[in-house]
VEXKE-758756 format. One record per atom (N, C-alpha, C): residue number from 0; x, y, z; residue in three letters; atom name. Coordinates in steps of 0.1 Angstrom, whole numbers, plus 2048, in hexadecimal, padded with zeros to 3 digits. Layout:
<recs>
> seq east north up type atom
> NUM X Y Z ALA CA
...
</recs>
This chain:
<recs>
> seq east north up type atom
> 0 AF8 C4C 62B MET N
> 0 AF9 C49 639 MET CA
> 0 AEB C43 63E MET C
> 1 AEC C38 645 ARG N
> 1 AE0 C32 64A ARG CA
> 1 ADA C3C 655 ARG C
> 2 ACD C3B 657 ARG N
> 2 AC6 C44 660 ARG CA
> 2 ACC C43 66E ARG C
> 3 ACF C37 673 LEU N
> 3 AD5 C36 680 LEU CA
> 3 AE3 C3D 681 LEU C
> 4 AEB C3B 676 ASP N
> 4 AF8 C41 676 ASP CA
> 4 AF6 C50 676 ASP C
> 5 AED C55 66F TRP N
> 5 AEA C64 66F TRP CA
> 5 AE6 C69 67D TRP C
> 6 ADD C61 683 LEU N
> 6 AD9 C66 690 LEU CA
> 6 AE4 C66 69A LEU C
> 7 AEC C5C 69A VAL N
> 7 AF8 C5B 6A3 VAL CA
> 7 B01 C67 6A0 VAL C
> 8 B04 C69 694 ALA N
> 8 B0D C74 690 ALA CA
> 8 B08 C81 695 ALA C
> 9 AFB C84 693 VAL N
> 9 AF6 C90 698 VAL CA
> 9 AF7 C91 6A7 VAL C
> 10 AF5 C86 6AE ALA N
> 10 AF6 C87 6BD ALA CA
> 10 B04 C89 6C1 ALA C
> 11 B0E C83 6BB ILE N
> 11 B1C C85 6BE ILE CA
> 11 B20 C93 6BC ILE C
> 12 B1C C98 6B0 LEU N
> 12 B20 CA6 6AD LEU CA
> 12 B19 CB0 6B6 LEU C
> 13 B0D CAD 6BA LEU N
> 13 B06 CB6 6C3 LEU CA
> 13 B0D CB7 6D0 LEU C
> 14 B12 CAC 6D6 LEU N
> 14 B19 CAC 6E3 LEU CA
> 14 B27 CB1 6E2 LEU C
> 15 B2E CAF 6D6 ALA N
> 15 B3B CB3 6D5 ALA CA
> 15 B3D CC1 6D0 ALA C
> 16 B33 CC6 6C9 GLY N
> 16 B35 CD3 6C2 GLY CA
> 16 B2D CDF 6C8 GLY C
> 17 B25 CDD 6D2 CYS N
> 17 B1E CE8 6D8 CYS CA
> 17 B27 CF1 6E0 CYS C
> 18 B24 CFE 6DF ALA N
> 18 B2A D07 6E9 ALA CA
> 18 B22 D05 6F6 ALA C
> 19 B28 D0A 701 THR N
> 19 B21 D09 70E THR CA
> 19 B15 D11 70D THR C
> 20 B09 D0A 70F ALA N
> 20 AFC D10 70C ALA CA
> 20 AFA D1D 715 ALA C
> 21 AFE D1C 722 GLU N
> 21 AFB D27 72B GLU CA
> 21 B03 D33 727 GLU C
> 22 B10 D30 724 ALA N
> 22 B19 D3B 720 ALA CA
> 22 B14 D42 714 ALA C
> 23 B0E D3B 70B ALA N
> 23 B0A D40 6FE ALA CA
> 23 AFC D46 6FF ALA C
> 24 AF6 D45 70B GLY N
> 24 AE9 D4B 70D GLY CA
> 24 ADE D43 706 GLY C
> 25 ADF D35 706 LYS N
> 25 AD6 D2D 6FF LYS CA
> 25 AD0 D22 708 LYS C
> 26 ACD D25 714 GLY N
> 26 AC8 D1B 71D GLY CA
> 26 AD2 D16 727 GLY C
> 27 ACE D0D 72F LYS N
> 27 AD6 D08 739 LYS CA
> 27 AE2 CFF 734 LYS C
> 28 AEE D01 739 ALA N
> 28 AF9 CF9 735 ALA CA
> 28 AF7 CEB 73A ALA C
> 29 AFC CE2 732 LEU N
> 29 AFB CD4 735 LEU CA
> 29 B05 CD0 740 LEU C
> 30 B00 CCA 74A SER N
> 30 B09 CC6 755 SER CA
> 30 B13 CBA 751 SER C
> 31 B1D CB8 759 ALA N
> 31 B26 CAD 756 ALA CA
> 31 B1F CA0 757 ALA C
> 32 B16 C9F 761 THR N
> 32 B0F C92 762 THR CA
> 32 B05 C90 756 THR C
> 33 AFF C9B 753 GLY N
> 33 AF5 C9A 747 GLY CA
> 33 AFD C96 73A GLY C
> 34 B09 C9C 738 ARG N
> 34 B10 C99 72C ARG CA
> 34 B15 C8B 72C ARG C
> 35 B19 C86 738 THR N
> 35 B1D C78 739 THR CA
> 35 B11 C6E 735 THR C
> 36 B06 C72 73A ASN N
> 36 AFA C69 737 ASN CA
> 36 AF6 C6A 729 ASN C
> 37 AF7 C76 722 LEU N
> 37 AF4 C77 714 LEU CA
> 37 AFE C70 70C LEU C
> 38 B0B C70 70F VAL N
> 38 B15 C68 708 VAL CA
> 38 B12 C59 708 VAL C
> 39 B0D C55 714 LEU N
> 39 B09 C47 715 LEU CA
> 39 AFD C44 70D LEU C
> 40 AF4 C4D 70D ALA N
> 40 AE8 C4C 705 ALA CA
> 40 AEB C4A 6F6 ALA C
> 41 AF4 C53 6F1 GLN N
> 41 AF8 C52 6E3 GLN CA
> 41 AFF C46 6E0 GLN C
> 42 B07 C40 6EA SER N
> 42 B0E C34 6E7 SER CA
> 42 B05 C28 6E5 SER C
> 43 AFA C28 6ED TYR N
> 43 AF0 C1E 6EB TYR CA
> 43 AE8 C20 6DE TYR C
> 44 AE6 C2D 6DA LEU N
> 44 ADF C30 6CE LEU CA
> 44 AE8 C2B 6C2 LEU C
> 45 AF5 C2C 6C3 GLU N
> 45 AFE C28 6B9 GLU CA
> 45 AFD C19 6B7 GLU C
> 46 AFB C12 6C2 ARG N
> 46 AFA C03 6C2 ARG CA
> 46 AEB BFE 6BF ARG C
> 47 AE3 C08 6BB ASN N
> 47 AD5 C05 6B7 ASN CA
> 47 ACE BFF 6C3 ASN C
> 48 ACF C05 6CE GLN N
> 48 AC8 C01 6DA GLN CA
> 48 AC1 C0D 6E0 GLN C
> 49 AB6 C11 6D9 PRO N
> 49 AAF C1E 6DD PRO CA
> 49 AA9 C1D 6EB PRO C
> 50 AA5 C11 6F0 ASP N
> 50 AA0 C10 6FD ASP CA
> 50 AAA C14 708 ASP C
> 51 AB6 C0E 706 LYS N
> 51 AC1 C11 70F LYS CA
> 51 AC5 C20 70E LYS C
> 52 AC5 C25 702 ALA N
> 52 AC9 C33 700 ALA CA
> 52 ABF C3C 707 ALA C
> 53 AB2 C38 706 ALA N
> 53 AA7 C40 70D ALA CA
> 53 AA9 C40 71C ALA C
> 54 AAE C35 722 GLU N
> 54 AB0 C34 730 GLU CA
> 54 ABA C3F 735 GLU C
> 55 AC5 C40 72D TRP N
> 55 AD0 C49 731 TRP CA
> 55 ACC C57 72E TRP C
> 56 AC4 C59 723 ALA N
> 56 ABF C67 720 ALA CA
> 56 AB5 C6B 72A ALA C
> 57 AAD C62 730 ALA N
> 57 AA4 C66 73A ALA CA
> 57 AAB C6B 747 ALA C
> 58 AB7 C65 74A LEU N
> 58 ABF C69 755 LEU CA
> 58 AC4 C78 753 LEU C
> 59 AC8 C7A 746 ALA N
> 59 ACD C87 742 ALA CA
> 59 AC1 C91 744 ALA C
> 60 AB5 C8D 740 LEU N
> 60 AAA C96 741 LEU CA
> 60 AA7 C99 74F LEU C
> 61 AA9 C8F 758 LYS N
> 61 AA6 C92 766 LYS CA
> 61 AAF C9C 76C LYS C
> 62 ABC C9C 768 SER N
> 62 AC6 CA6 76E SER CA
> 62 AC6 CB3 766 SER C
> 63 AC3 CB2 759 ASP N
> 63 AC5 CBE 750 ASP CA
> 63 ABA CC0 746 ASP C
> 64 AAE CC1 74C ALA N
> 64 AA2 CC3 743 ALA CA
> 64 AA2 CD0 73C ALA C
> 65 AAA CDA 741 GLY N
> 65 AAB CE7 73B GLY CA
> 65 AB6 CE8 730 GLY C
> 66 ABD CDD 72D ALA N
> 66 AC7 CDD 723 ALA CA
> 66 AC2 CD8 715 ALA C
> 67 AC3 CE0 70B ALA N
> 67 ABE CDD 6FE ALA CA
> 67 AC3 CD0 6F9 ALA C
> 68 AD0 CCD 6FB GLU N
> 68 AD6 CC1 6F6 GLU CA
> 68 ACF CB4 6FA GLU C
> 69 ACA CB4 707 VAL N
> 69 AC2 CA8 70C VAL CA
> 69 AB6 CA6 703 VAL C
> 70 AAF CB0 700 HIS N
> 70 AA3 CAE 6F8 HIS CA
> 70 AA6 CAA 6E9 HIS C
> 71 AB1 CAF 6E4 VAL N
> 71 AB5 CAB 6D7 VAL CA
> 71 AB8 C9C 6D6 VAL C
> 72 AC0 C97 6E0 VAL N
> 72 AC3 C89 6E1 VAL CA
> 72 AB7 C81 6E3 VAL C
> 73 AAE C85 6EB LEU N
> 73 AA1 C7E 6EC LEU CA
> 73 A99 C7E 6DF LEU C
> 74 A9A C89 6D8 ALA N
> 74 A93 C89 6CB ALA CA
> 74 A9A C7F 6C1 ALA C
> 75 AA7 C7E 6C1 LEU N
> 75 AAE C75 6B8 LEU CA
> 75 AAB C66 6BC LEU C
> 76 AA9 C64 6C9 ILE N
> 76 AA6 C56 6CE ILE CA
> 76 A98 C53 6C9 ILE C
> 77 A8F C5C 6CA GLN N
> 77 A81 C59 6C5 GLN CA
> 77 A81 C57 6B6 GLN C
> 78 A89 C60 6AF ALA N
> 78 A89 C5E 6A0 ALA CA
> 78 A8F C51 69C ALA C
> 79 A99 C4C 6A4 SER N
> 79 A9F C3F 6A0 SER CA
> 79 A95 C34 6A1 SER C
> 80 A8A C35 6A9 SER N
> 80 A80 C2B 6AB SER CA
> 80 A74 C2E 6A2 SER C
> 81 A75 C39 69A GLY N
> 81 A6A C3C 691 GLY CA
> 81 A5F C44 698 GLY C
> 82 A61 C49 6A4 ASN N
> 82 A57 C50 6AC ASN CA
> 82 A59 C5F 6A9 ASN C
> 83 A55 C63 69D HIS N
> 83 A58 C71 698 HIS CA
> 83 A4F C7B 69F HIS C
> 84 A43 C78 6A3 LYS N
> 84 A3B C82 6AA LYS CA
> 84 A42 C86 6B8 LYS C
> 85 A47 C7B 6BF LYS N
> 85 A4E C7E 6CB LYS CA
> 85 A5C C85 6C8 LYS C
> 86 A62 C81 6BE ALA N
> 86 A6F C88 6BA ALA CA
> 86 A6C C97 6B7 ALA C
> 87 A61 C9A 6B0 GLU N
> 87 A5E CA8 6AE GLU CA
> 87 A5C CAF 6BB GLU C
> 88 A55 CA9 6C4 ARG N
> 88 A52 CB0 6D1 ARG CA
> 88 A5F CB3 6D8 ARG C
> 89 A69 CAA 6D8 GLU N
> 89 A75 CAC 6DF GLU CA
> 89 A7E CB7 6D7 GLU C
> 90 A7D CB7 6CA PHE N
> 90 A84 CC1 6C3 PHE CA
> 90 A7E CCF 6C6 PHE C
> 91 A71 CCF 6C7 ASN N
> 91 A6A CDC 6CA ASN CA
> 91 A6E CE1 6D8 ASN C
> 92 A70 CD8 6E2 ARG N
> 92 A74 CDB 6EF ARG CA
> 92 A83 CE1 6EF ARG C
> 93 A8B CDA 6E7 ALA N
> 93 A99 CDF 6E6 ALA CA
> 93 A99 CED 6E0 ALA C
> 94 A91 CEF 6D5 LEU N
> 94 A91 CFC 6CF LEU CA
> 94 A8B D07 6D7 LEU C
> 95 A82 D04 6E0 ARG N
> 95 A7D D0E 6EA ARG CA
> 95 A88 D12 6F3 ARG C
> 96 A90 D09 6F7 ILE N
> 96 A9B D0C 700 ILE CA
> 96 AA6 D14 6F9 ILE C
> 97 AA9 D0F 6ED ALA N
> 97 AB5 D15 6E6 ALA CA
> 97 AB1 D17 6D7 ALA C
> 98 AA9 D21 6D4 PRO N
> 98 AA4 D23 6C7 PRO CA
> 98 AAE D27 6BD PRO C
> 99 ABA D2C 6C1 ASP N
> 99 AC4 D31 6B8 ASP CA
> 99 AD1 D29 6B8 ASP C
> 100 AD1 D1E 6BF ASP N
> 100 ADD D16 6C1 ASP CA
> 100 ADF D0E 6B4 ASP C
> 101 AEB D10 6AE GLY N
> 101 AEF D0A 6A1 GLY CA
> 101 AEE CFA 6A2 GLY C
> 102 AF3 CF4 6AC ALA N
> 102 AF4 CE6 6AD ALA CA
> 102 AE5 CE0 6AE ALA C
> 103 ADD CE6 6B6 VAL N
> 103 ACF CE2 6B7 VAL CA
> 103 AC8 CE4 6A9 VAL C
> 104 ACA CEF 6A3 LEU N
> 104 AC3 CF1 696 LEU CA
> 104 AC8 CE8 68B LEU C
> 105 AD5 CE5 68C ASN N
> 105 ADB CDB 682 ASN CA
> 105 AD5 CCD 684 ASN C
> 106 AD3 CC9 690 ALA N
> 106 ACD CBC 693 ALA CA
> 106 ABF CBC 68F ALA C
> 107 AB8 CC6 691 HIS N
> 107 AA9 CC7 68D HIS CA
> 107 AA8 CC7 67E HIS C
> 108 AB1 CCF 678 ALA N
> 108 AB0 CD0 669 ALA CA
> 108 AB3 CC2 663 ALA C
> 109 ABD CBB 668 SER N
> 109 AC1 CAE 663 SER CA
> 109 AB5 CA4 664 SER C
> 110 AAE CA5 66F TRP N
> 110 AA2 C9D 671 TRP CA
> 110 A97 CA1 667 TRP C
> 111 A95 CAE 666 LEU N
> 111 A8B CB2 65C LEU CA
> 111 A8E CAD 64E LEU C
> 112 A9B CAE 64A CYS N
> 112 A9F CA9 63D CYS CA
> 112 A9C C9A 63C CYS C
> 113 A9F C93 646 ASP N
> 113 A9D C84 646 ASP CA
> 113 A8E C81 644 ASP C
> 114 A86 C8A 649 ARG N
> 114 A77 C89 648 ARG CA
> 114 A72 C8E 63B ARG C
> 115 A7A C94 632 GLY N
> 115 A76 C99 625 GLY CA
> 115 A71 CA7 626 GLY C
> 116 A73 CAE 631 GLN N
> 116 A6E CBC 632 GLN CA
> 116 A7A CC5 62E GLN C
> 117 A7C CC6 621 MET N
> 117 A89 CCC 61C MET CA
> 117 A89 CDB 61E MET C
> 118 A7E CE2 61C ALA N
> 118 A7E CF0 61D ALA CA
> 118 A80 CF4 62C ALA C
> 119 A79 CED 635 GLU N
> 119 A7B CF0 643 GLU CA
> 119 A89 CED 648 GLU C
> 120 A8E CE2 643 ALA N
> 120 A9C CDE 646 ALA CA
> 120 AA6 CE9 642 ALA C
> 121 AA4 CEE 636 ASP N
> 121 AAD CF8 630 ASP CA
> 121 AAD D05 639 ASP C
> 122 AA1 D09 63D GLU N
> 122 A9F D14 646 GLU CA
> 122 AA6 D13 653 GLU C
> 123 AA5 D07 659 ALA N
> 123 AAC D04 665 ALA CA
> 123 ABB D03 664 ALA C
> 124 AC0 CFE 659 PHE N
> 124 ACE CFE 657 PHE CA
> 124 AD3 D0C 656 PHE C
> 125 ACC D15 64E SER N
> 125 AD0 D23 64D SER CA
> 125 AD0 D2A 65A SER C
> 126 AC7 D27 663 ARG N
> 126 AC7 D2D 670 ARG CA
> 126 AD2 D28 679 ARG C
> 127 AD6 D1B 677 ALA N
> 127 AE1 D15 67F ALA CA
> 127 AEE D1D 67B ALA C
> 128 AEF D20 66E LEU N
> 128 AFC D27 66A LEU CA
> 128 AFD D35 66E LEU C
> 129 AF2 D3B 674 LEU N
> 129 AF2 D48 679 LEU CA
> 129 AF8 D49 687 LEU C
> 130 AF9 D3D 68E ASP N
> 130 AFE D3D 69C ASP CA
> 130 B0D D3E 69C ASP C
> 131 B11 D4A 6A0 GLY N
> 131 B20 D4D 6A1 GLY CA
> 131 B27 D44 6AB GLY C
> 132 B20 D3E 6B5 ASN N
> 132 B27 D36 6BF ASN CA
> 132 B27 D27 6BB ASN C
> 133 B21 D24 6B0 TYR N
> 133 B21 D16 6AB TYR CA
> 133 B2E D11 6A7 TYR C
> 134 B33 D06 6AE ARG N
> 134 B41 D02 6AC ARG CA
> 134 B43 CF9 6A0 ARG C
> 135 B38 CF4 69A SER N
> 135 B39 CEB 68F SER CA
> 135 B31 CEF 683 SER C
> 136 B33 CFB 67E PRO N
> 136 B2A D00 672 PRO CA
> 136 B2C CF7 666 PRO C
> 137 B38 CF1 665 ILE N
> 137 B3B CE8 65A ILE CA
> 137 B30 CDD 659 ILE C
> 138 B2C CD8 665 GLN N
> 138 B22 CCD 665 GLN CA
> 138 B15 CD1 65F GLN C
> 139 B11 CDD 663 ALA N
> 139 B04 CE3 65E ALA CA
> 139 B05 CE5 64F ALA C
> 140 B11 CEA 64A LEU N
> 140 B12 CEC 63C LEU CA
> 140 B12 CDF 634 LEU C
> 141 B19 CD5 63A ALA N
> 141 B1A CC8 633 ALA CA
> 141 B0C CC2 633 ALA C
> 142 B05 CC2 63E ASN N
> 142 AF8 CBC 63F ASN CA
> 142 AEE CC4 636 ASN C
> 143 AEF CD1 635 ALA N
> 143 AE6 CD9 62C ALA CA
> 143 AE9 CD5 61E ALA C
> 144 AF6 CD3 61A GLY N
> 144 AFA CCF 60D GLY CA
> 144 AF4 CC2 609 GLY C
> 145 AF5 CB8 613 MET N
> 145 AF0 CAB 610 MET CA
> 145 AE1 CAB 60F MET C
> 146 ADA CB3 617 CYS N
> 146 ACC CB5 616 CYS CA
> 146 AC7 CBA 609 CYS C
> 147 ACF CC5 604 ALA N
> 147 ACB CCA 5F7 ALA CA
> 147 ACD CC0 5EC ALA C
> 148 AD8 CB8 5ED ARG N
> 148 ADA CAD 5E3 ARG CA
> 148 ACE CA4 5E4 ARG C
> 149 AC9 CA0 5EF LYS N
> 149 ABE C97 5F1 LYS CA
> 149 AB2 C9D 5EA LYS C
> 150 AB0 CAA 5EA ALA N
> 150 AA5 CB1 5E4 ALA CA
> 150 AA7 CB3 5D5 ALA C
> 151 AB3 CB0 5D0 GLY N
> 151 AB6 CB2 5C2 GLY CA
> 151 AB9 CC1 5BF GLY C
> 152 ABC CC9 5CA GLN N
> 152 AC0 CD7 5C8 GLN CA
> 152 ACF CD8 5C7 GLN C
> 153 AD4 CD5 5BB TRP N
> 153 AE3 CD3 5BA TRP CA
> 153 AEA CE0 5BB TRP C
> 154 AE5 CEB 5B6 SER N
> 154 AEC CF8 5B8 SER CA
> 154 AED CFC 5C6 SER C
> 155 AE2 CFA 5CE LYS N
> 155 AE2 CFE 5DC LYS CA
> 155 AEC CF4 5E3 LYS C
> 156 AEC CE8 5E0 ALA N
> 156 AF5 CDE 5E6 ALA CA
> 156 B04 CE3 5E3 ALA C
> 157 B07 CE6 5D7 GLU N
> 157 B14 CEB 5D4 GLU CA
> 157 B18 CF7 5DC GLU C
> 158 B0F D00 5DE ALA N
> 158 B13 D0C 5E6 ALA CA
> 158 B16 D08 5F5 ALA C
> 159 B0E D00 5FB TYR N
> 159 B10 CFC 609 TYR CA
> 159 B1D CF4 60A TYR C
> 160 B1F CEB 601 LEU N
> 160 B2B CE2 602 LEU CA
> 160 B38 CEA 5FF LEU C
> 161 B37 CF4 5F6 ARG N
> 161 B43 CFC 5F4 ARG CA
> 161 B46 D04 601 ARG C
> 162 B3C D09 607 ARG N
> 162 B3E D11 614 ARG CA
> 162 B45 D08 61E ARG C
> 163 B40 CFB 61F ALA N
> 163 B46 CF2 629 ALA CA
> 163 B54 CEF 625 ALA C
> 164 B57 CEE 618 LEU N
> 164 B65 CEB 614 LEU CA
> 164 B6F CF6 618 LEU C
> 165 B6A D02 618 THR N
> 165 B73 D0D 61C THR CA
> 165 B78 D0C 62B THR C
> 166 B70 D05 633 ILE N
> 166 B73 D02 641 ILE CA
> 166 B7D CF6 642 ILE C
> 167 B7A CEC 639 ALA N
> 167 B82 CE0 63A ALA CA
> 167 B86 CDC 62C ALA C
> 168 B90 CE2 626 PRO N
> 168 B93 CE0 618 PRO CA
> 168 B99 CD2 615 PRO C
> 169 B9D CCB 61F GLN N
> 169 BA2 CBD 61D GLN CA
> 169 B98 CB2 621 GLN C
> 170 B8C CB6 622 ASN N
> 170 B82 CAC 627 ASN CA
> 170 B7E CA3 61B ASN C
> 171 B81 C97 61C GLY N
> 171 B7F C8D 611 GLY CA
> 171 B70 C8C 60D GLY C
> 172 B67 C89 617 PRO N
> 172 B59 C87 613 PRO CA
> 172 B53 C94 60D PRO C
> 173 B57 CA0 611 LEU N
> 173 B52 CAC 60B LEU CA
> 173 B57 CAD 5FD LEU C
> 174 B64 CAA 5FA LEU N
> 174 B69 CAB 5ED LEU CA
> 174 B62 CA1 5E3 LEU C
> 175 B5F C95 5E9 LEU N
> 175 B58 C8B 5E0 LEU CA
> 175 B49 C90 5DD LEU C
> 176 B43 C95 5E8 LEU N
> 176 B35 C9A 5E6 LEU CA
> 176 B35 CA6 5DB LEU C
> 177 B3F CAF 5DD LEU N
> 177 B3F CBA 5D3 LEU CA
> 177 B42 CB5 5C5 LEU C
> 178 B4B CAB 5C4 ALA N
> 178 B4E CA6 5B6 ALA CA
> 178 B41 CA0 5B0 ALA C
> 179 B3A C99 5B8 ASP N
> 179 B2D C93 5B2 ASP CA
> 179 B23 C9E 5AF ASP C
> 180 B22 CA8 5B8 THR N
> 180 B19 CB3 5B6 THR CA
> 180 B1C CBA 5A9 THR C
> 181 B29 CBE 5A7 GLU N
> 181 B2D CC5 59B GLU CA
> 181 B2A CBD 58F GLU C
> 182 B2C CAF 590 LEU N
> 182 B29 CA7 584 LEU CA
> 182 B1A CA8 581 LEU C
> 183 B12 CA7 58B ARG N
> 183 B03 CA8 589 ARG CA
> 183 AFF CB6 583 ARG C
> 184 B07 CC0 586 LEU N
> 184 B04 CCD 581 LEU CA
> 184 B0A CCF 573 LEU C
> 185 B11 CC5 56E GLY N
> 185 B18 CC6 561 GLY CA
> 185 B25 CCE 561 GLY C
> 186 B2A CD1 56D LYS N
> 186 B37 CD8 56E LYS CA
> 186 B42 CCE 56E LYS C
> 187 B46 CCA 563 ILE N
> 187 B50 CBE 562 ILE CA
> 187 B5E CC2 567 ILE C
> 188 B62 CCE 563 LEU N
> 188 B70 CD2 568 LEU CA
> 188 B70 CD3 577 LEU C
> 189 B66 CD9 57D GLU N
> 189 B66 CDA 58B GLU CA
> 189 B65 CCC 592 GLU C
> 190 B5D CC3 58C ALA N
> 190 B5C CB6 591 ALA CA
> 190 B69 CAE 591 ALA C
> 191 B70 CB0 586 GLN N
> 191 B7E CAA 584 GLN CA
> 191 B87 CAF 58F GLN C
> 192 B87 CBC 591 ALA N
> 192 B90 CC2 59B ALA CA
> 192 B8D CBD 5A9 ALA C
> 193 B80 CBC 5AD PHE N
> 193 B7D CB8 5BB PHE CA
> 193 B80 CA9 5BC PHE C
> 194 B7D CA1 5B2 VAL N
> 194 B80 C92 5B4 VAL CA
> 194 B8F C90 5B4 VAL C
> 195 B97 C98 5AD GLN N
> 195 BA6 C96 5AD GLN CA
> 195 BAB C9A 5BB GLN C
> 196 BA5 CA5 5C1 ARG N
> 196 BA9 CA9 5CE ARG CA
> 196 BA6 C9E 5D8 ARG C
> 197 B9A C98 5D7 ARG N
> 197 B97 C8C 5E0 ARG CA
> 197 BA0 C81 5DE ARG C
> 198 BA4 C7E 5D1 ASP N
> 198 BAC C72 5CE ASP CA
> 198 BBA C75 5D4 ASP C
> 199 BBF C81 5D4 SER N
> 199 BCC C84 5D9 SER CA
> 199 BCD C82 5E8 SER C
> 200 BC2 C80 5EF LEU N
> 200 BC2 C7E 5FE LEU CA
> 200 BC4 C6F 601 LEU C
> 201 BC3 C66 5F7 GLY N
> 201 BC4 C58 5F9 GLY CA
> 201 BBA C50 5F1 GLY C
> 202 BBE C45 5ED SER N
> 202 BB5 C3D 5E4 SER CA
> 202 BA9 C38 5EB SER C
> 203 B9E C39 5E3 ASP N
> 203 B90 C35 5E9 ASP CA
> 203 B88 C30 5DD ASP C
> 204 B81 C25 5DF ALA N
> 204 B79 C20 5D4 ALA CA
> 204 B6E C29 5CF ALA C
> 205 B67 C2F 5D8 ALA N
> 205 B5C C38 5D3 ALA CA
> 205 B62 C44 5CB ALA C
> 206 B6E C49 5CF THR N
> 206 B74 C54 5C8 THR CA
> 206 B78 C4F 5BA THR C
> 207 B7E C44 5B8 LEU N
> 207 B82 C3F 5AB LEU CA
> 207 B76 C3C 5A2 LEU C
> 208 B6B C37 5A8 GLU N
> 208 B5F C34 5A1 GLU CA
> 208 B59 C41 59C GLU C
> 209 B58 C4C 5A4 LEU N
> 209 B53 C58 5A0 LEU CA
> 209 B5C C5F 596 LEU C
> 210 B69 C5E 598 ALA N
> 210 B73 C64 58E ALA CA
> 210 B71 C5E 580 ALA C
> 211 B6E C51 57F ALA N
> 211 B6C C4B 572 ALA CA
> 211 B60 C50 56C ALA C
> 212 B55 C52 574 ARG N
> 212 B49 C58 56E ARG CA
> 212 B4A C66 56A ARG C
> 213 B52 C6E 571 ILE N
> 213 B55 C7B 56D ILE CA
> 213 B5C C7C 560 ILE C
> 214 B66 C73 55E GLU N
> 214 B6E C73 552 GLU CA
> 214 B65 C6E 546 GLU C
> 215 B5B C65 549 ASP N
> 215 B52 C61 53F ASP CA
> 215 B4A C6D 53A ASP C
> 216 B46 C75 544 ALA N
> 216 B3E C81 540 ALA CA
> 216 B47 C8B 538 ALA C
> 217 B54 C8B 53B ALA N
> 217 B5D C94 533 ALA CA
> 217 B61 C8E 526 ALA C
> 218 B5C C81 523 LYS N
> 218 B5F C7A 517 LYS CA
> 218 B6E C77 516 LYS C
> 219 B74 C75 521 ASN N
> 219 B82 C71 522 ASN CA
> 219 B83 C62 525 ASN C
> 220 B83 C5A 51A ARG N
> 220 B82 C4C 51C ARG CA
> 220 B8E C46 523 ARG C
> 221 B9A C4C 520 HIS N
> 221 BA6 C46 525 HIS CA
> 221 BA8 C49 534 HIS C
> 222 BA4 C55 538 ALA N
> 222 BA5 C58 546 ALA CA
> 222 B9B C50 54E ALA C
> 223 B8F C4E 549 ALA N
> 223 B84 C46 54F ALA CA
> 223 B89 C37 551 ALA C
> 224 B90 C32 546 ALA N
> 224 B95 C24 547 ALA CA
> 224 BA0 C23 551 ALA C
> 225 BA8 C2D 552 ARG N
> 225 BB3 C2D 55C ARG CA
> 225 BAD C2C 56B ARG C
> 226 BA3 C34 56D TYR N
> 226 B9D C34 57A TYR CA
> 226 B96 C26 57D TYR C
> 227 B90 C21 573 ARG N
> 227 B8A C14 575 ARG CA
> 227 B94 C08 577 ARG C
> 228 B9F C0A 570 GLN N
> 228 BAA C00 572 GLN CA
> 228 BAF C01 580 GLN C
> 229 BB1 C0D 585 ARG N
> 229 BB6 C0F 593 ARG CA
> 229 BAB C09 59D ARG C
> 230 B9F C0B 59A LEU N
> 230 B94 C06 5A2 LEU CA
> 230 B95 BF6 5A3 LEU C
> 231 B98 BF0 598 ARG N
> 231 B99 BE1 598 ARG CA
> 231 BA6 BDD 59F ARG C
> 232 BB1 BE5 59D ASP N
> 232 BBE BE1 5A3 ASP CA
> 232 BBE BE3 5B2 ASP C
> 233 BB9 BEF 5B6 GLU N
> 233 BBA BF3 5C4 GLU CA
> 233 BAF BED 5CD GLU C
> 234 BA3 BEB 5C7 PHE N
> 234 B98 BE7 5CF PHE CA
> 234 B91 BDB 5C7 PHE C
> 235 B98 BD0 5C6 PRO N
> 235 B92 BC4 5BE PRO CA
> 235 B85 BBF 5C3 PRO C
> 236 B82 BC1 5D0 ASP N
> 236 B75 BBC 5D5 ASP CA
> 236 B6A BC6 5D4 ASP C
> 237 B6D BD2 5CF HIS N
> 237 B63 BDC 5CE HIS CA
> 237 B58 BD9 5C4 HIS C
> 238 B4B BDA 5C8 VAL N
> 238 B40 BD8 5BF VAL CA
> 238 B3A BE6 5BC VAL C
> 239 B3B BEB 5B0 PRO N
> 239 B35 BF8 5AD PRO CA
> 239 B26 BF8 5AF PRO C
> 240 B21 C03 5B4 THR N
> 240 B13 C05 5B7 THR CA
> 240 B0D C11 5B1 THR C
> 241 B00 C12 5B0 GLY N
> 241 AFA C1E 5AB GLY CA
> 241 AFE C21 59C GLY C
> 242 B01 C2E 599 GLU N
> 242 B05 C31 58C GLU CA
> 242 B12 C2B 588 GLU C
> 243 B1B C29 591 GLY N
> 243 B28 C22 58E GLY CA
> 243 B27 C14 58A GLY C
> 244 B1B C0E 58C ALA N
> 244 B19 C00 588 ALA CA
> 244 B16 BFE 579 ALA C
> 245 B13 C0A 573 ARG N
> 245 B0F C09 565 ARG CA
> 245 B1B C07 55B ARG C
> 246 B26 C0B 560 THR N
> 246 B32 C0A 557 THR CA
> 246 B3C C00 55C THR C
> 247 B40 BF6 555 PRO N
> 247 B4A BEC 55A PRO CA
> 247 B58 BF2 55D PRO C
</recs>
C-alpha cells in the first residue's frame, strides 16, 4: 500500500470505527459539524491535496479542539506532506486527550511502523487491542501483522493475522497475507490451506501467483504448473512481480 493510501485508510477507519469518545470516557465527543469537516479533510487527503485537507481540518479544530480524532487527522495530513515533527506533536495531543482509545492508538502505531519504529508500534498496537470499546480491532490486528511482516518478525505476524482471521474468516487479503506468512515460516501445508481458501472466494492474479510458489516449495510441479496455466488463461495481461517474477 502506498503511503497516501495508508494515511487515507487510517483516517477513514478512525472516523468510521471510533466509539463515541465522550460516552467511552475518552475526551470530548466529536460534533456533527466537526465530523463533516473531517470527512471533507480526508476526501482531500485521498486526492493528494493536503493543503485543502488542512483547511477543513482547521475548521474541525476550531469547533472540536477537544476531540482526539481531529488531532489524528491533522497528524495524518502533516505526515502526508513529510512533516513528521508536526505529525508527532498532533499525535501526542490526541494521545493526551484519549490515551487509551483503540482507534487513536492504531493510527499512531501505523504511523510509527511507517517510520520504522517497530518496537514502539507493536506496543501501541497491543494497547489498542486492550480497548474494549474499540469497534475495529481487526484493523489493529491486521496492521500489527503487516508491521511485524515489515520487520521480518514472521511468527509474530502469523499470530496477529490469525487473530484477525477469527474475526473475519472470509477476508481475502488476510487469507493471502497468512498464506504468504506461512510460506515464509516454512509451514507449507498451512500455506496451501490458506491460499486455497483465498482462491475459493474468487479468482485473483496475486493468489494464483502465490499458490504456484507455494506448490514449488512443496515440490509439487504439476500443481504449480496448473496454477501458472490458470494465471495465463485468466489474467493474460498480468505481469508477475517480486518473487513471482522468477518463475515463468
